[in-house]
N, C-alpha and C positions, 0 to 999 in steps of 0.2 A: 445139524439143524441149520437151514438156510435163513438168510435175513433179507427182507424186502424193504425198499426205501419207504414205502407207505407205513411200515410197522415201526420204523425207528423213532418217530416222534410220538406216535399214539401208544406205543408199547412201553414196557418197563425197561429201565437201564440195567437191570440185573442180568449179568452175563453177556451184556451187549458188546462190551469191549472185545471179547474173544471172537466175536462174529463179524465185526465191521470190516475185516480184511476182504470180505466177499464183495464190498462195494467199490466202485470205481472212484477216482478222485472227483469227477463231476458230480457223482451221486452223494459223496460225502459233503461237498460244498452246498448242494441243494438241501441236504438234511440239516446242516448247520444254520442256514437261512430260515428254513421252516421252523426249526426249534426256537430260534430267536423271535420269530413272529408269534409263536404260540406263547412264549413267555410274556410278551407285551399284552396279548389277549387276556391271559390269566391274571396278569397284574391289574388290568382295568376291571375284570370281574371281581377280584378281591377288594379293590377300592370301593366299588359300588355296593357290594354286600356289606362290607364293614360300615360304610356310611349309613346304609338303611338300618343296620342293627343299632348304630349310635342314636338313631331317632326313635327307636322302639326297643330300648334296652330291657332285658329281663333280669331276673334275680342274679344269675351268674355274672352278667356284665356289670351290674351294679355292685356286686360284692367284690369285683376285681378292680374297682376304682376307675372305671372307664373302659371303652371298648378296645383302646390300644393296648392297655395292660392285659386285658382278657386275651387278646389275639396272641400277644407274646407268651402268656402262660400256657397256651394250648398249642403252640407251634415252636419251631426252633428260632424264631425271631427274637432279637433283643427288644427290651421295652421301648427304647428310643425309636427303633424301626416300626414297631407297632403303632406308636403315637404319630409317626410321620404319615403312615397310611391313612389313619383316621383323620388327621389334619387335612390331608389333601382332598379326601372325600367331601369334607365340609366346605373347603375353600372352592371346589368346583361348582357348588350349587348355584351361586349367583352368575356364573359365566358359562352358559350352555354351549357356546361355540367352542370353548376350550375343552369342556367335558366331552363333547361329541367327537372331536379329533383324538382325544385321549382314548375313549372307548372304541374308536375305530382301529386303534393300534398304530396310528400314524404320528404319535408324539409320545416320547418316553416319559417315565415317571419324573425324572429329575428336571426335564424341560418343562413339564406341566407345573412343577413346583415354582420354577422361576417365573413363568408367565402369570400365574395367579398372584404371586407375591407383588409383581408390578401392577396388576389390575387392582389389587387391594389398596396399594399405596402409590398411586400414579403421581407424577410431578405436580406440584401445586399450580404451576402455570398452565397446565393442560386443561382445556375445556372438557366438559363431560361428553359432549357430542363427538369428540375425537377418539374416544376409547375404542369403539368398534373397529375403526381403521387401524389403530395401534395393535389391536389383538390380531387382526389379519396379518400384519407385518410380522408379528412374533410367531404366529403359527406357521407362516411360510418358512421362517428361518429354522423352525423346530421340526419340520416335516421332511420325510424322505430319508434315504440312506445317507445323503450327504450332510444331514443336520449334525451340528456340533454344539457343544455348550459355548464355545467361543463365539459362534455366529449369533446365538441368542443374546449373549451378553453384549455383543456389539450393537445389536438393534436396541437393546435397552438403554445403552449409553447414548446412542444417537438420539433417541426419543427424549431422554433427559436433557440433552444439549439443545434440541430444537425448542423445547418449551422452557428453557433456562430455569430450571428448578432451583430454588434457593436451598433445598435440602441436599445434603451431601449423600451421593450414592453410597449404597452399602459397601461396595468394593473399596471406597476411599474413606470410609468413616473410621478414623483412628480411635474414636471413643468406644468402638465395639471391640477393640483389640484385648485379647485375653491370653494369658499364659499361666498354666497351672503346672506346678512341679511338686510332686509328692513322693515321699520315700515308701517303699513297700515293706512288709514284714520281714522279707529275706534280705533287706539291705540294698535293693535295687531302687531305681528312680523311674517314675512314670512322668512323661512330659506330654501335655496336651495344650495346644494353642489355636487361636483364631486371630488372624492378622488381616490388615488392609492389604490391598493389591501391591502398593509400593513397598511395604515392608516384606511382603512375600517375594517380590522381585529381587530385592536386595539379598534376602536369605538364599534364594535359589541361585543367584549370580555368584554369591560367595561360596556356595557348596558345589557349583558346577564342575570345576576342575578337580575338586577333592573327591568326587563321587564317581568319576569315570572308571569303567572297567580297566584293570591293569593286568595285561597278560604276563605269565611267567617268562623268564628268559628263553625257555625252549619253545615259546609260542602257545603253551597251554592256556586256554581261555580263563579269565577270572571266574572262579567258582562261587564267589559271594553273590547273594541275592541283592536285588536293588535296595531293599530295605537295610540290609547289612552294610552296603556301600555308603548309603546315606548316613547311617549311624557312625560309621568310621570317619566319614568326612566331617560330621558335626563335631565329633570328638577332637579331630585335628584342628578345626576352626577355633574352638574354644582354647585349645592349647596354644595356638599361635597368638591369639589375642592376649592371653595372660602373659605370654612371654615377651611380647613386643609392644603392645599398645600402651598408651598413656591412661592407665586405669584410675588414677587418683588414689585415695587411701580409703580403707575400710577398717574401722576399729583401730586407727593409728598406724596402719601399714598398707602397702600396696597389695590389693587383693590377688591371691593365688591359692593354690591348693596347700593347705596347712595340715601336717600329720604330726601327731605327738606320739612318742614311744619311748619306753624305758631302754636305755643304752644297752643293758645286759641282754634284754630280749632281742634287740635288733642285731646284736653281735653273734649270739648263738641260738639258733632256732630250737634245736632239739636238746642241746645240753642244758639250756636254762630251765627246761621242764623238769629235769632231774636234780637241779641245784637246790640246796637248802636255803631257806630264808634266814635272816640274821638271828632269829630266836630259836632256830634249830628245828622248827616244826614242819619244814617243807614249804615250797613255794605255793602260794595260793593260786588257785586256778584262774581267778579273775585277773591276776597280774601277768599272765604268760601269753606269749605268741600273738599279741594284738597291737595294732596301732590305733589311733583315735583321731577322727576328723571332726572339727568343730560343728559342721552341719549335719553329717550323716552317721557319726559315731564310729563303731568298730571297723577296722580294716585289717585283713590278714597280714601277718608278718612278711609273707612272701611278696605281697604287693607293696608293702612299706619298704622293703629292701630294694625293690625295683626303682621306686621313687627316690630312694636315698642315694642312688648311684650318681645322679647329676642333679644336685639340689642346692638350695641356699640354706646352710646349716646354722641354727641357733641353738646354743647349749644352755640349759638351765640346771643348776645344782640343786638337788632336793635333799631334805633330811630323811631320817628313817621313817617318818610318818607321811612323806610325800609332800611336805611343805617346801616352797622354794626358798633357798638361801641366797642364791646369787645368779646372775644371768650374764653370759659373755656375749660380746658383739657378734652379730651374724657374719658369716663369711661364705663365699661361693666356693664349693669344693672344686670344680673344674673352672679354671679361670678362662677369660676370654682369649688370652694368648694361647693356652693349651688347646682350646677348641679349634683355633685357626690351624694349629699344627696337626691336630687330628684329621681335620678336613683335608689338609695337604697330603697326609699319609694314606687315609682310608678312602677318600673321594666319595664318601656316602656310607650306607650300611655296609660293613665289612663281611657280613655273613655270605657264604658262598652262594652265588646265583641271585642275590638280591639286587634290585635296581633302584632302591630308595635313595633319594637325593639327601644331601647333608642337612637341609633345613628340616627334614623330618626324622632326625635321628637324636638319640640320647648318648651321652658318654657313659659307658658301662665300666665299672670297676671289675677287672678280671678276678682279683681277690678283693672282696668287699672291704671298704675302708673301715667299717665298724669291726672287722676281724683283723685289723692292723694292715690292711692293704693300703699302700701309699697312693696319693693322687699325682702319679707321675706317668710319663708317656708310655713306659713299658708295662703299666698296669691299667691302661685305658684302651678302649676300642669303641668306635662308633657303631651303634645298632639302631635299626628302626624299632618302633614300639613293639611290633609283633615278635621280632627276634629277640629283643631285649626281655620280653615276657617269657620267651622259650627258655632263655638262659637261667631264669629264676624259678623254673618249675622244679618240683621236688624230684629227687632221684628215684627212679623206679616207676614214675607216673607214666611218661611216654619215653623214658630214656633221657639221660643227661648229656648234653654237649659240653665239651671242655675246650677252653681257649688257652693257647700258649703263645707266647712271643718267641718267634724263631730266631735263628742266628742272623737272619736278615733284618731283625728288629721290626718285623711286621707280624700281625696276628695270624695264627693258624688254628684251624677248627678241627677238633677230633670228634667224630660222630659217635653216638652210643652203639653198642653191639647189635641192637635191633635194626639199625640202618646199614652198618658195615661190620660184620663180625670180626674183621681184621683191624678195625679202627684206624684206618690209614688217615694221617693228617691231611687236611684239605687247605689250600692256600685261601687267603682272604679274597673276597670278591674282586675281580678285575675288570668288571664291566665298564667302569668309569675311567680306567687307567688309559693313558695315551702312550 
């Protein structure tokens, strides 16, 4: 079955992907442009229809608590998007010039929202007769294929500067800043924020270097999505702040990540599950295999052991009922001097092929200190957070890597059989060695 350019936009997308090979590159470009124009046209149609329905609501709309909620309930839109469509329709009514340009498909939905927001709340110093000219300037910036949100916002900022508004522009209003952090039922955290432009600039600047794609040593492109790179960069930003910044005190101590766990559970992950409790009745499920964080609660023992490799350790002696009897002064497991020596030996993450710099690494105990592993050079190795996590994976999950200190007093890595059936030892990463 052949495909014609005229049918691409007007027809269904079902089965279309398997037939697009028949079009030339120029025809594909034309189809993409035509489809984009059709989306703008239909967007304007939807806004107009929804706005008319909002002024003549029937029982279904009234029962849905407004036309925006009704639209979301009968489409794949989210409620917030349905409400935005209804709000724009109402906002366009007093500004026919903006509505006409939007209906003509020469102004996008988002740009129309910006323009009507300015028109509804113009600078206090702007005379009323100046509004039509301001609308013309805004529409000029929002029209055509070269229109960008930055251009529209620049015009808005210029107009606010011309009329010397006493009001703080929305982009600079710190009183509007919001950051919501909530834990989910499965123990993850959802972050949603709205910041002024300056705060946003600082955040983006701080994340810039931490979110860049990092090719593998063999040149393979970074496979992480942009969202994943941003999340990894944000995690590293917080970690560096807590490690290095002057954070003050919180609850009597410098704020950091605090994890509480029973020493027996930390030392033996599986053995403790089979151990008997002091009364001989077997260990309670609630007492096994978990750490505890003051903010978010339970944390798996695997992640707790990972954090325990390179941590500030405080010991609390408890009685049989879990009541504290004594507390010992905290101590750093890996001293500053040992870390300097590790950097001199490993030059960064020691895992074969990794290029992570020393500042992004943890000191990993080859034999965990809770299992009797000493905090000495021959039991320590620098690993980036990704490879550190790999070392703490359960055996049989993706295979377990083993680290041994060789006769050269340097770490060697033995891969699992799934990677190398012969399990030939691999030397530590030499990328940074001179």
